[in-house]
C-alpha positions in Angstrom: 0.2 -0.2 -0.2 2.1 3.4 -1.3 2.1 6.0 1.7 0.1 8.9 1.3 2.2 12.7 2.0 0.9 14.9 4.7 0.0 17.9 4.3 1.7 21.0 6.3 -1.9 21.9 8.0 -2.0 17.6 8.8 0.6 17.7 10.4 0.5 21.0 12.4 -2.9 19.1 13.7 -1.7 15.8 14.9 1.5 17.9 16.5 -0.9 19.8 18.6 -3.3 17.5 19.5 0.3 15.1 20.9 1.1 18.0 22.9 -1.7 19.5 24.0 -2.0 14.8 25.5 1.1 15.5 26.0 0.4 18.2 28.3 -2.4 16.5 30.1 -0.3 12.6 30.9 2.5 15.2 32.7 0.1 17.4 34.6 -1.1 14.0 35.7 2.1 12.6 36.6 2.2 15.5 38.6 -0.6 15.2 41.0 0.1 14.5 44.9 -2.6 11.7 45.6 -2.8 10.4 50.1 -3.0 7.1 50.3 -6.3 6.0 52.6 -5.2 2.2 54.0 -2.1 0.6 53.1 -2.7 -3.2 53.7 0.3 -4.8 53.8 0.3 -8.8 52.7 2.1 -11.2 54.2 3.7 -14.8 53.5 4.5 -13.2 49.4 1.1 -11.8 49.4 0.1 -8.9 47.4 -0.6 -5.6 49.0 -4.2 -3.2 48.3 -3.2 0.8 48.3 -6.6 2.8 48.7 -5.7 6.1 47.1 -7.8 9.1 47.2 -8.5 11.7 44.4 -10.6 13.8 43.6 -12.6 11.7 41.7 -12.9 9.2 44.2 -10.7 6.2 45.9 -8.9 3.9 44.2 -7.3 0.9 44.9 -4.2 -1.1 43.4 -2.9 -3.7 44.4 1.6 -3.7 44.5 3.8 -5.9 45.3 4.8 -6.3 49.7 8.2 -5.6 48.4 7.9 -2.4 46.8 5.7 -1.0 49.4 8.5 -1.9 52.3 11.5 -0.6 50.6 8.5 3.0 49.6 8.2 3.1 53.4 4.1 3.3 52.9 1.7 4.0 55.5 -0.8 6.3 56.1 -1.6 9.6 55.3 1.0 10.1 52.4 1.5 12.2 48.7 2.2 9.7 46.7 2.4 9.6 42.9 -0.3 7.7 40.7 -0.4 7.0 37.3 -3.4 6.0 36.7 -3.9 3.2 33.6 -7.0 1.8 32.5 -6.4 -1.6 30.2 -10.0 -3.1 31.1 -13.3 -2.2 32.9 -14.8 -3.8 35.4 -18.5 -3.8 35.3 -20.8 -4.1 38.7 -24.8 -4.4 39.0 -26.2 -1.5 41.6 
């Protein structure tokens, strides 16, 4: 399939969209959140972190080793990068 060169206008539009998306991502990455709960796992079990955000609480499952290395405890301020790869549905 032959490639079609993009116009300057199309390239400018793509660049603006990319720049806007990157600024939004950087802003989200630089938000500090408070740890509401830290439930440390034991005997090789994962740990659960509940992070308070403006949109509500977000639960993260991570390794207990990571929790210990970062010395995480309730009330600590943390950075969170939220990546959604799937959506779970719950009946009301």
